[in-house]
A tleap script that builds the chain and sets N, CA, C and O, in Angstrom:
source leaprc.protein.ff14SB
mol = sequence {
  NMET PRO GLU THR LEU ARG GLN PHE LYS ALA
  ALA ILE PHE GLN ALA LEU ALA HIE PRO THR
  ARG ILE ALA ILE LEU GLU VAL LEU ARG ASP
  ARG GLU LEU PRO VAL SER VAL ILE VAL GLU
  GLN LEU GLY LEU GLU PRO ALA ASN VAL SER
  GLN HIE PHE ALA VAL LEU ARG SER LYS HIE
  ILE VAL SER ASN ARG LYS GLU GLY ASN GLN
  VAL TYR TYR ALA ILE ARG ASP PRO LEU ILE
  ASN GLU VAL LEU ASP THR MET ARG ARG TYR
  PHE GLN VAL HIE ILE GLU GLU SER ILE GLN
  MET LEU ARG GLU THR GLU ARG THR GLU MET
  PRO ALA GLY VAL ALA CSER
}
set mol.1.N position { -23.572 -1.067 13.457 }
set mol.1.CA position { -22.486 -1.919 13.016 }
set mol.1.C position { -21.743 -2.434 14.247 }
set mol.1.O position { -21.399 -1.660 15.141 }
set mol.2.N position { -21.502 -3.719 14.288 }
set mol.2.CA position { -20.787 -4.281 15.441 }
set mol.2.C position { -19.358 -3.746 15.531 }
set mol.2.O position { -18.710 -3.483 14.518 }
set mol.3.N position { -18.893 -3.595 16.748 }
set mol.3.CA position { -17.548 -3.074 17.006 }
set mol.3.C position { -16.476 -3.946 16.362 }
set mol.3.O position { -15.479 -3.425 15.863 }
set mol.4.N position { -16.664 -5.258 16.364 }
set mol.4.CA position { -15.652 -6.136 15.768 }
set mol.4.C position { -15.499 -5.866 14.266 }
set mol.4.O position { -14.392 -5.953 13.734 }
set mol.5.N position { -16.582 -5.544 13.591 }
set mol.5.CA position { -16.511 -5.224 12.176 }
set mol.5.C position { -15.766 -3.898 11.962 }
set mol.5.O position { -14.976 -3.768 11.026 }
set mol.6.N position { -16.020 -2.938 12.822 }
set mol.6.CA position { -15.296 -1.662 12.747 }
set mol.6.C position { -13.795 -1.890 12.942 }
set mol.6.O position { -12.974 -1.311 12.231 }
set mol.7.N position { -13.449 -2.729 13.900 }
set mol.7.CA position { -12.036 -3.015 14.169 }
set mol.7.C position { -11.399 -3.736 12.983 }
set mol.7.O position { -10.248 -3.470 12.636 }
set mol.8.N position { -12.147 -4.644 12.364 }
set mol.8.CA position { -11.646 -5.354 11.185 }
set mol.8.C position { -11.378 -4.366 10.057 }
set mol.8.O position { -10.324 -4.418 9.423 }
set mol.9.N position { -12.321 -3.471 9.804 }
set mol.9.CA position { -12.151 -2.462 8.760 }
set mol.9.C position { -10.941 -1.573 9.057 }
set mol.9.O position { -10.140 -1.289 8.167 }
set mol.10.N position { -10.817 -1.145 10.283 }
set mol.10.CA position { -9.696 -0.285 10.663 }
set mol.10.C position { -8.365 -1.001 10.451 }
set mol.10.O position { -7.395 -0.385 10.010 }
set mol.11.N position { -8.311 -2.281 10.757 }
set mol.11.CA position { -7.082 -3.048 10.585 }
set mol.11.C position { -6.694 -3.146 9.112 }
set mol.11.O position { -5.511 -3.078 8.779 }
set mol.12.N position { -7.666 -3.301 8.241 }
set mol.12.CA position { -7.388 -3.340 6.802 }
set mol.12.C position { -6.854 -1.989 6.342 }
set mol.12.O position { -5.866 -1.920 5.610 }
set mol.13.N position { -7.520 -0.903 6.779 }
set mol.13.CA position { -7.049 0.424 6.381 }
set mol.13.C position { -5.662 0.722 6.958 }
set mol.13.O position { -4.860 1.403 6.318 }
set mol.14.N position { -5.378 0.222 8.146 }
set mol.14.CA position { -4.037 0.407 8.709 }
set mol.14.C position { -3.000 -0.309 7.846 }
set mol.14.O position { -1.908 0.213 7.621 }
set mol.15.N position { -3.341 -1.495 7.366 }
set mol.15.CA position { -2.421 -2.234 6.504 }
set mol.15.C position { -2.190 -1.495 5.189 }
set mol.15.O position { -1.109 -1.585 4.607 }
set mol.16.N position { -3.192 -0.772 4.726 }
set mol.16.CA position { -3.076 -0.024 3.477 }
set mol.16.C position { -2.476 1.365 3.681 }
set mol.16.O position { -2.229 2.083 2.712 }
set mol.17.N position { -2.245 1.741 4.920 }
set mol.17.CA position { -1.854 3.116 5.247 }
set mol.17.C position { -0.356 3.376 5.122 }
set mol.17.O position { 0.207 4.159 5.887 }
set mol.18.N position { 0.273 2.731 4.179 }
set mol.18.CA position { 1.700 2.999 3.952 }
set mol.18.C position { 1.940 3.054 2.452 }
set mol.18.O position { 1.512 2.158 1.725 }
set mol.19.N position { 2.617 4.090 1.980 }
set mol.19.CA position { 2.839 4.238 0.537 }
set mol.19.C position { 3.532 3.041 -0.116 }
set mol.19.O position { 3.232 2.700 -1.261 }
set mol.20.N position { 4.451 2.406 0.601 }
set mol.20.CA position { 5.146 1.251 0.023 }
set mol.20.C position { 4.192 0.090 -0.174 }
set mol.20.O position { 4.273 -0.609 -1.184 }
set mol.21.N position { 3.290 -0.129 0.769 }
set mol.21.CA position { 2.333 -1.229 0.627 }
set mol.21.C position { 1.371 -0.954 -0.528 }
set mol.21.O position { 0.990 -1.873 -1.253 }
set mol.22.N position { 0.985 0.287 -0.698 }
set mol.22.CA position { 0.129 0.635 -1.843 }
set mol.22.C position { 0.901 0.405 -3.141 }
set mol.22.O position { 0.347 -0.119 -4.107 }
set mol.23.N position { 2.167 0.790 -3.168 }
set mol.23.CA position { 2.989 0.572 -4.363 }
set mol.23.C position { 3.095 -0.922 -4.679 }
set mol.23.O position { 3.022 -1.321 -5.841 }
set mol.24.N position { 3.265 -1.736 -3.652 }
set mol.24.CA position { 3.336 -3.190 -3.851 }
set mol.24.C position { 2.040 -3.684 -4.473 }
set mol.24.O position { 2.066 -4.463 -5.426 }
set mol.25.N position { 0.915 -3.241 -3.946 }
set mol.25.CA position { -0.372 -3.679 -4.479 }
set mol.25.C position { -0.576 -3.193 -5.914 }
set mol.25.O position { -1.172 -3.897 -6.730 }
set mol.26.N position { -0.091 -2.010 -6.217 }
set mol.26.CA position { -0.197 -1.511 -7.591 }
set mol.26.C position { 0.617 -2.375 -8.553 }
set mol.26.O position { 0.177 -2.636 -9.673 }
set mol.27.N position { 1.796 -2.818 -8.127 }
set mol.27.CA position { 2.622 -3.691 -8.959 }
set mol.27.C position { 1.940 -5.048 -9.156 }
set mol.27.O position { 2.023 -5.649 -10.228 }
set mol.28.N position { 1.275 -5.512 -8.117 }
set mol.28.CA position { 0.601 -6.823 -8.168 }
set mol.28.C position { -0.806 -6.757 -8.754 }
set mol.28.O position { -1.480 -7.783 -8.854 }
set mol.29.N position { -1.247 -5.593 -9.133 }
set mol.29.CA position { -2.636 -5.357 -9.525 }
set mol.29.C position { -3.223 -6.452 -10.420 }
set mol.29.O position { -4.310 -6.957 -10.140 }
set mol.30.N position { -2.531 -6.816 -11.468 }
set mol.30.CA position { -3.108 -7.725 -12.459 }
set mol.30.C position { -2.408 -9.070 -12.564 }
set mol.30.O position { -2.774 -9.906 -13.390 }
set mol.31.N position { -1.397 -9.277 -11.722 }
set mol.31.CA position { -0.651 -10.517 -11.895 }
set mol.31.C position { 0.133 -10.894 -10.641 }
set mol.31.O position { 0.450 -10.061 -9.792 }
set mol.32.N position { 0.421 -12.152 -10.570 }
set mol.32.CA position { 1.291 -12.697 -9.539 }
set mol.32.C position { 2.734 -12.447 -9.971 }
set mol.32.O position { 3.074 -12.584 -11.146 }
set mol.33.N position { 3.575 -12.078 -9.007 }
set mol.33.CA position { 4.982 -11.812 -9.304 }
set mol.33.C position { 5.875 -12.368 -8.211 }
set mol.33.O position { 5.465 -12.479 -7.056 }
set mol.34.N position { 7.127 -12.723 -8.592 }
set mol.34.CA position { 8.086 -13.125 -7.564 }
set mol.34.C position { 8.601 -11.887 -6.828 }
set mol.34.O position { 8.626 -10.787 -7.379 }
set mol.35.N position { 9.001 -12.082 -5.608 }
set mol.35.CA position { 9.511 -10.988 -4.780 }
set mol.35.C position { 10.655 -10.262 -5.486 }
set mol.35.O position { 10.744 -9.036 -5.423 }
set mol.36.N position { 11.509 -10.996 -6.141 }
set mol.36.CA position { 12.666 -10.370 -6.794 }
set mol.36.C position { 12.240 -9.325 -7.825 }
set mol.36.O position { 12.891 -8.287 -7.945 }
set mol.37.N position { 11.184 -9.569 -8.556 }
set mol.37.CA position { 10.689 -8.617 -9.550 }
set mol.37.C position { 10.099 -7.388 -8.857 }
set mol.37.O position { 10.297 -6.258 -9.304 }
set mol.38.N position { 9.383 -7.617 -7.777 }
set mol.38.CA position { 8.780 -6.511 -7.024 }
set mol.38.C position { 9.878 -5.619 -6.446 }
set mol.38.O position { 9.800 -4.393 -6.532 }
set mol.39.N position { 10.891 -6.233 -5.862 }
set mol.39.CA position { 12.030 -5.490 -5.302 }
set mol.39.C position { 12.679 -4.650 -6.399 }
set mol.39.O position { 12.980 -3.475 -6.189 }
set mol.40.N position { 12.893 -5.249 -7.560 }
set mol.40.CA position { 13.541 -4.538 -8.665 }
set mol.40.C position { 12.668 -3.390 -9.176 }
set mol.40.O position { 13.163 -2.284 -9.393 }
set mol.41.N position { 11.377 -3.648 -9.366 }
set mol.41.CA position { 10.492 -2.609 -9.905 }
set mol.41.C position { 10.353 -1.430 -8.954 }
set mol.41.O position { 10.260 -0.284 -9.394 }
set mol.42.N position { 10.338 -1.701 -7.662 }
set mol.42.CA position { 10.143 -0.623 -6.691 }
set mol.42.C position { 11.457 -0.024 -6.201 }
set mol.42.O position { 11.459 1.031 -5.566 }
set mol.43.N position { 12.564 -0.684 -6.487 }
set mol.43.CA position { 13.858 -0.163 -6.061 }
set mol.43.C position { 14.032 -0.162 -4.555 }
set mol.43.O position { 14.623 0.758 -3.989 }
set mol.44.N position { 13.517 -1.195 -3.909 }
set mol.44.CA position { 13.578 -1.290 -2.451 }
set mol.44.C position { 14.483 -2.433 -2.023 }
set mol.44.O position { 14.821 -3.312 -2.816 }
set mol.45.N position { 14.865 -2.402 -0.763 }
set mol.45.CA position { 15.654 -3.492 -0.189 }
set mol.45.C position { 14.739 -4.689 0.070 }
set mol.45.O position { 13.597 -4.515 0.496 }
set mol.46.N position { 15.231 -5.898 -0.184 }
set mol.46.CA position { 14.415 -7.095 0.059 }
set mol.46.C position { 13.866 -7.175 1.486 }
set mol.46.O position { 12.719 -7.575 1.685 }
set mol.47.N position { 14.671 -6.802 2.469 }
set mol.47.CA position { 14.204 -6.867 3.866 }
set mol.47.C position { 13.028 -5.925 4.093 }
set mol.47.O position { 12.091 -6.260 4.817 }
set mol.48.N position { 13.079 -4.750 3.474 }
set mol.48.CA position { 11.996 -3.783 3.599 }
set mol.48.C position { 10.721 -4.329 2.972 }
set mol.48.O position { 9.647 -4.244 3.567 }
set mol.49.N position { 10.838 -4.889 1.774 }
set mol.49.CA position { 9.675 -5.469 1.090 }
set mol.49.C position { 9.107 -6.619 1.917 }
set mol.49.O position { 7.891 -6.770 2.030 }
set mol.50.N position { 9.982 -7.414 2.484 }
set mol.50.CA position { 9.545 -8.544 3.308 }
set mol.50.C position { 8.705 -8.089 4.500 }
set mol.50.O position { 7.697 -8.712 4.834 }
set mol.51.N position { 9.127 -7.001 5.134 }
set mol.51.CA position { 8.359 -6.474 6.273 }
set mol.51.C position { 6.973 -6.015 5.840 }
set mol.51.O position { 5.989 -6.244 6.544 }
set mol.52.N position { 6.898 -5.373 4.690 }
set mol.52.CA position { 5.597 -4.910 4.201 }
set mol.52.C position { 4.710 -6.088 3.805 }
set mol.52.O position { 3.501 -6.060 4.034 }
set mol.53.N position { 5.304 -7.119 3.215 }
set mol.53.CA position { 4.520 -8.304 2.879 }
set mol.53.C position { 3.999 -8.995 4.141 }
set mol.53.O position { 2.902 -9.554 4.124 }
set mol.54.N position { 4.754 -8.966 5.215 }
set mol.54.CA position { 4.296 -9.562 6.469 }
set mol.54.C position { 3.002 -8.892 6.930 }
set mol.54.O position { 2.079 -9.567 7.386 }
set mol.55.N position { 2.936 -7.574 6.813 }
set mol.55.CA position { 1.715 -6.845 7.194 }
set mol.55.C position { 0.570 -7.217 6.261 }
set mol.55.O position { -0.537 -7.512 6.713 }
set mol.56.N position { 0.839 -7.203 4.958 }
set mol.56.CA position { -0.219 -7.514 3.985 }
set mol.56.C position { -0.707 -8.959 4.128 }
set mol.56.O position { -1.898 -9.227 3.976 }
set mol.57.N position { 0.198 -9.877 4.417 }
set mol.57.CA position { -0.209 -11.276 4.640 }
set mol.57.C position { -1.033 -11.416 5.905 }
set mol.57.O position { -2.022 -12.150 5.928 }
set mol.58.N position { -0.632 -10.717 6.957 }
set mol.58.CA position { -1.333 -10.845 8.242 }
set mol.58.C position { -2.787 -10.391 8.148 }
set mol.58.O position { -3.630 -10.840 8.926 }
set mol.59.N position { -3.077 -9.518 7.215 }
set mol.59.CA position { -4.453 -9.034 7.021 }
set mol.59.C position { -5.121 -9.724 5.840 }
set mol.59.O position { -6.211 -9.333 5.423 }
set mol.60.N position { -4.469 -10.750 5.302 }
set mol.60.CA position { -5.007 -11.564 4.199 }
set mol.60.C position { -5.295 -10.734 2.950 }
set mol.60.O position { -6.252 -10.997 2.221 }
set mol.61.N position { -4.459 -9.738 2.718 }
set mol.61.CA position { -4.610 -8.902 1.529 }
set mol.61.C position { -3.869 -9.523 0.353 }
set mol.61.O position { -4.293 -9.382 -0.794 }
set mol.62.N position { -2.774 -10.206 0.631 }
set mol.62.CA position { -2.036 -10.919 -0.412 }
set mol.62.C position { -1.915 -12.389 -0.039 }
set mol.62.O position { -2.023 -12.773 1.125 }
set mol.63.N position { -1.687 -13.192 -1.064 }
set mol.63.CA position { -1.380 -14.610 -0.847 }
set mol.63.C position { -0.005 -14.861 -1.432 }
set mol.63.O position { 0.477 -14.098 -2.270 }
set mol.64.N position { 0.613 -15.924 -0.990 }
set mol.64.CA position { 1.930 -16.256 -1.509 }
set mol.64.C position { 2.064 -17.753 -1.702 }
set mol.64.O position { 1.357 -18.559 -1.097 }
set mol.65.N position { 3.007 -18.088 -2.575 }
set mol.65.CA position { 3.357 -19.494 -2.800 }
set mol.65.C position { 4.838 -19.558 -3.128 }
set mol.65.O position { 5.422 -18.600 -3.634 }
set mol.66.N position { 5.423 -20.687 -2.835 }
set mol.66.CA position { 6.852 -20.857 -3.085 }
set mol.66.C position { 7.025 -21.820 -4.255 }
set mol.66.O position { 6.383 -22.868 -4.336 }
set mol.67.N position { 7.912 -21.423 -5.152 }
set mol.67.CA position { 8.253 -22.274 -6.288 }
set mol.67.C position { 9.769 -22.278 -6.403 }
set mol.67.O position { 10.369 -21.274 -6.786 }
set mol.68.N position { 10.377 -23.386 -6.077 }
set mol.68.CA position { 11.834 -23.439 -6.039 }
set mol.68.C position { 12.340 -22.486 -4.982 }
set mol.68.O position { 11.909 -22.545 -3.831 }
set mol.69.N position { 13.253 -21.605 -5.362 }
set mol.69.CA position { 13.774 -20.640 -4.388 }
set mol.69.C position { 13.078 -19.286 -4.502 }
set mol.69.O position { 13.501 -18.321 -3.865 }
set mol.70.N position { 12.026 -19.205 -5.297 }
set mol.70.CA position { 11.280 -17.953 -5.475 }
set mol.70.C position { 9.977 -17.987 -4.682 }
set mol.70.O position { 9.311 -19.019 -4.596 }
set mol.71.N position { 9.628 -16.842 -4.108 }
set mol.71.CA position { 8.318 -16.681 -3.463 }
set mol.71.C position { 7.521 -15.741 -4.343 }
set mol.71.O position { 7.967 -14.642 -4.669 }
set mol.72.N position { 6.334 -16.189 -4.722 }
set mol.72.CA position { 5.441 -15.413 -5.565 }
set mol.72.C position { 4.305 -14.849 -4.715 }
set mol.72.O position { 3.795 -15.511 -3.811 }
set mol.73.N position { 3.924 -13.615 -5.026 }
set mol.73.CA position { 2.822 -12.966 -4.332 }
set mol.73.C position { 1.747 -12.552 -5.323 }
set mol.73.O position { 2.020 -12.265 -6.489 }
set mol.74.N position { 0.521 -12.531 -4.826 }
set mol.74.CA position { -0.621 -12.073 -5.618 }
set mol.74.C position { -1.611 -11.410 -4.671 }
set mol.74.O position { -1.640 -11.692 -3.473 }
set mol.75.N position { -2.408 -10.537 -5.227 }
set mol.75.CA position { -3.506 -9.951 -4.453 }
set mol.75.C position { -4.538 -11.048 -4.236 }
set mol.75.O position { -4.965 -11.710 -5.181 }
set mol.76.N position { -4.926 -11.231 -2.999 }
set mol.76.CA position { -5.824 -12.322 -2.640 }
set mol.76.C position { -7.217 -12.147 -3.237 }
set mol.76.O position { -7.813 -13.107 -3.725 }
set mol.77.N position { -7.730 -10.928 -3.196 }
set mol.77.CA position { -9.078 -10.667 -3.709 }
set mol.77.C position { -9.033 -9.382 -4.524 }
set mol.77.O position { -8.616 -8.345 -4.007 }
set mol.78.N position { -9.453 -9.426 -5.790 }
set mol.78.CA position { -9.395 -8.224 -6.624 }
set mol.78.C position { -10.256 -7.070 -6.105 }
set mol.78.O position { -10.143 -5.953 -6.611 }
set mol.79.N position { -11.092 -7.306 -5.131 }
set mol.79.CA position { -11.859 -6.216 -4.531 }
set mol.79.C position { -10.955 -5.150 -3.936 }
set mol.79.O position { -11.341 -3.984 -3.843 }
set mol.80.N position { -9.751 -5.547 -3.534 }
set mol.80.CA position { -8.825 -4.552 -2.966 }
set mol.80.C position { -8.456 -3.526 -4.029 }
set mol.80.O position { -8.232 -2.358 -3.710 }
set mol.81.N position { -8.391 -3.953 -5.297 }
set mol.81.CA position { -8.139 -3.003 -6.389 }
set mol.81.C position { -9.268 -1.992 -6.484 }
set mol.81.O position { -9.030 -0.815 -6.756 }
set mol.82.N position { -10.487 -2.442 -6.262 }
set mol.82.CA position { -11.632 -1.531 -6.288 }
set mol.82.C position { -11.548 -0.519 -5.151 }
set mol.82.O position { -11.889 0.650 -5.333 }
set mol.83.N position { -11.099 -0.961 -3.984 }
set mol.83.CA position { -10.921 -0.041 -2.857 }
set mol.83.C position { -9.899 1.030 -3.226 }
set mol.83.O position { -10.138 2.219 -3.014 }
set mol.84.N position { -8.765 0.612 -3.776 }
set mol.84.CA position { -7.731 1.567 -4.161 }
set mol.84.C position { -8.211 2.490 -5.282 }
set mol.84.O position { -7.902 3.681 -5.285 }
set mol.85.N position { -8.967 1.937 -6.232 }
set mol.85.CA position { -9.524 2.763 -7.311 }
set mol.85.C position { -10.513 3.783 -6.769 }
set mol.85.O position { -10.536 4.930 -7.214 }
set mol.86.N position { -11.324 3.371 -5.816 }
set mol.86.CA position { -12.291 4.288 -5.202 }
set mol.86.C position { -11.564 5.411 -4.486 }
set mol.86.O position { -11.970 6.569 -4.579 }
set mol.87.N position { -10.494 5.082 -3.771 }
set mol.87.CA position { -9.727 6.115 -3.086 }
set mol.87.C position { -9.066 7.066 -4.093 }
set mol.87.O position { -8.956 8.265 -3.836 }
set mol.88.N position { -8.629 6.532 -5.230 }
set mol.88.CA position { -8.051 7.396 -6.261 }
set mol.88.C position { -9.114 8.355 -6.795 }
set mol.88.O position { -8.841 9.541 -6.977 }
set mol.89.N position { -10.318 7.850 -7.045 }
set mol.89.CA position { -11.408 8.714 -7.516 }
set mol.89.C position { -11.760 9.750 -6.455 }
set mol.89.O position { -12.002 10.911 -6.785 }
set mol.90.N position { -11.793 9.352 -5.199 }
set mol.90.CA position { -12.076 10.279 -4.107 }
set mol.90.C position { -11.031 11.393 -4.105 }
set mol.90.O position { -11.361 12.573 -3.985 }
set mol.91.N position { -9.769 10.998 -4.242 }
set mol.91.CA position { -8.676 11.979 -4.267 }
set mol.91.C position { -8.859 12.934 -5.443 }
set mol.91.O position { -8.702 14.145 -5.288 }
set mol.92.N position { -9.187 12.404 -6.603 }
set mol.92.CA position { -9.351 13.254 -7.787 }
set mol.92.C position { -10.498 14.245 -7.619 }
set mol.92.O position { -10.397 15.395 -8.047 }
set mol.93.N position { -11.581 13.802 -6.999 }
set mol.93.CA position { -12.726 14.686 -6.775 }
set mol.93.C position { -12.332 15.827 -5.843 }
set mol.93.O position { -12.795 16.957 -5.998 }
set mol.94.N position { -11.497 15.525 -4.902 }
set mol.94.CA position { -11.107 16.506 -3.892 }
set mol.94.C position { -9.670 16.982 -4.097 }
set mol.94.O position { -8.967 17.279 -3.131 }
set mol.95.N position { -9.240 17.051 -5.342 }
set mol.95.CA position { -7.849 17.336 -5.650 }
set mol.95.C position { -7.370 18.680 -5.105 }
set mol.95.O position { -6.266 18.778 -4.568 }
set mol.96.N position { -8.194 19.707 -5.242 }
set mol.96.CA position { -7.759 21.019 -4.760 }
set mol.96.C position { -7.525 21.006 -3.255 }
set mol.96.O position { -6.519 21.524 -2.772 }
set mol.97.N position { -8.454 20.413 -2.521 }
set mol.97.CA position { -8.268 20.302 -1.074 }
set mol.97.C position { -7.029 19.466 -0.761 }
set mol.97.O position { -6.266 19.782 0.152 }
set mol.98.N position { -6.844 18.410 -1.523 }
set mol.98.CA position { -5.716 17.520 -1.295 }
set mol.98.C position { -4.392 18.222 -1.572 }
set mol.98.O position { -3.429 18.046 -0.826 }
set mol.99.N position { -4.336 19.016 -2.639 }
set mol.99.CA position { -3.111 19.754 -2.947 }
set mol.99.C position { -2.767 20.704 -1.810 }
set mol.99.O position { -1.610 20.795 -1.402 }
set mol.100.N position { -3.763 21.409 -1.303 }
set mol.100.CA position { -3.533 22.324 -0.189 }
set mol.100.C position { -3.028 21.561 1.043 }
set mol.100.O position { -2.104 22.006 1.724 }
set mol.101.N position { -3.641 20.418 1.314 }
set mol.101.CA position { -3.232 19.603 2.451 }
set mol.101.C position { -1.782 19.148 2.287 }
set mol.101.O position { -1.007 19.194 3.242 }
set mol.102.N position { -1.412 18.705 1.076 }
set mol.102.CA position { -0.045 18.263 0.831 }
set mol.102.C position { 0.947 19.411 0.991 }
set mol.102.O position { 2.037 19.222 1.531 }
set mol.103.N position { 0.573 20.598 0.523 }
set mol.103.CA position { 1.457 21.755 0.688 }
set mol.103.C position { 1.673 22.076 2.159 }
set mol.103.O position { 2.790 22.371 2.584 }
set mol.104.N position { 0.593 22.017 2.934 }
set mol.104.CA position { 0.704 22.289 4.369 }
set mol.104.C position { 1.555 21.225 5.048 }
set mol.104.O position { 2.375 21.538 5.911 }
set mol.105.N position { 1.362 19.978 4.664 }
set mol.105.CA position { 2.148 18.884 5.234 }
set mol.105.C position { 3.619 19.066 4.891 }
set mol.105.O position { 4.492 18.874 5.737 }
set mol.106.N position { 3.888 19.440 3.640 }
set mol.106.CA position { 5.265 19.659 3.207 }
set mol.106.C position { 5.932 20.761 4.028 }
set mol.106.O position { 7.091 20.638 4.424 }
set mol.107.N position { 5.194 21.829 4.275 }
set mol.107.CA position { 5.757 22.932 5.059 }
set mol.107.C position { 6.048 22.510 6.484 }
set mol.107.O position { 7.080 22.894 7.035 }
set mol.108.N position { 5.175 21.734 7.096 }
set mol.108.CA position { 5.377 21.335 8.481 }
set mol.108.C position { 6.464 20.279 8.615 }
set mol.108.O position { 7.032 20.112 9.695 }
set mol.109.N position { 6.764 19.561 7.526 }
set mol.109.CA position { 7.787 18.523 7.581 }
set mol.109.C position { 9.159 19.041 7.187 }
set mol.109.O position { 10.144 18.313 7.313 }
set mol.110.N position { 9.251 20.273 6.714 }
set mol.110.CA position { 10.535 20.849 6.328 }
set mol.110.C position { 11.406 21.041 7.572 }
set mol.110.O position { 10.918 21.483 8.613 }
set mol.111.N position { 12.688 20.709 7.462 }
set mol.111.CA position { 13.596 20.963 8.590 }
set mol.111.C position { 13.679 22.459 8.888 }
set mol.111.O position { 13.500 23.287 7.995 }
set mol.112.N position { 13.947 22.790 10.121 }
set mol.112.CA position { 14.068 24.197 10.522 }
set mol.112.C position { 15.142 24.873 9.704 }
set mol.112.O position { 16.208 24.306 9.462 }
set mol.113.N position { 14.852 26.099 9.275 }
set mol.113.CA position { 15.813 26.884 8.532 }
set mol.113.C position { 15.793 26.656 7.038 }
set mol.113.O position { 16.560 27.291 6.313 }
set mol.114.N position { 14.916 25.745 6.539 }
set mol.114.CA position { 14.824 25.483 5.098 }
set mol.114.C position { 13.610 26.227 4.578 }
set mol.114.O position { 12.506 26.046 5.092 }
set mol.115.N position { 13.793 27.049 3.583 }
set mol.115.CA position { 12.687 27.823 2.996 }
set mol.115.C position { 11.876 26.917 2.092 }
set mol.115.O position { 12.429 26.057 1.407 }
set mol.116.N position { 10.560 27.109 2.089 }
set mol.116.CA position { 9.710 26.292 1.215 }
set mol.116.C position { 9.480 26.929 -0.112 }
set mol.116.O position { 8.785 26.364 -0.957 }
savepdb mol mol.pdb
quit
């Protein structure tokens, strides 16, 4: 596999490597929505959502259009839903390992002096 293809794949996974961006894609899964609806559904600040959309746009994962004073976003290619679905199935298959990993992560992220 050519190195440029590996770098392209890594860049896509980096764009997907944030829980907020995954949440945005889940909200957009089946439909185009205005930013205001996405902000409301996710309970996030508009500036925060805007930063995440900048990453998703830069990797051509979402498309956008402006209508009046609203900006609408949609998933550019439904194949991204298949990628997320595959990762969900992978997680489910390896749920026990994943639970252990999450518990270990939780313990290491606890502030000093807090019992788990």
